[in-house]
N, C-alpha and C positions, 0 to 999 in steps of 0.2 A: 331697900325695897319696902314699900308701904303695904301694910296689911289691913284688912277689916275683919271684924269678928262676926262669924255666922253661927247661928244656933239651930240645933235640931233636937230630936228626942235623945240623942246620945250625949248632948252637951255642946260646948263651944269648940270652935276650930278656927284657926287663922287661915284666911283666904287672901291671895294676892289682890290688892286693891284694883288692879287693872284687868282682872278677869271677871267674866260674867257668871261663872258657875257658883254654886252654893256649897253648903257644908258636906252633903253626901258625896258629891263629886270630888271634893278635896280629900275626903277620907279615902275614897277609892284610889286616887292618885298616889297617896302615901302608902297604902297597903299593897297595891299591885303596880310595881314599877314597870311601866310601859313606856317605851321610847327607844332612843338609840342604843342603850345598853342591852335591851331585851329584844332588839330587832334581828332579823336574819341578815346575813352578809349580803352585800349589794350584788355579788356574783350569782347568788341563788335567785334573787328577785329577777335579774336579767334572764337567767335560764328559764324560769317559769314563763316569762314574757315570750321568749323564743318558742317554747313548746306550745303556747296558746296560739301563736301566729301561724305555725306550720299548717294546720288543717285548712286555714283560710287560703293559704297560698296554693294548696293542692286543688281546691275547688275552682280557683281561677284558671287552672291549666286546661 
């Protein structure tokens, strides 16, 4: 994977060459692991969708 060097007030950081973000975003990505490992289980997301849909169905009756 190719990287480019981005600089900010905290110094240099390697950012993937194919990404548009800069140093601060890359630091945040490294410090706050957000993504599949930190996500809710798919069943919980489906349940939230089901709960959100129910009031709309009641209005239609």
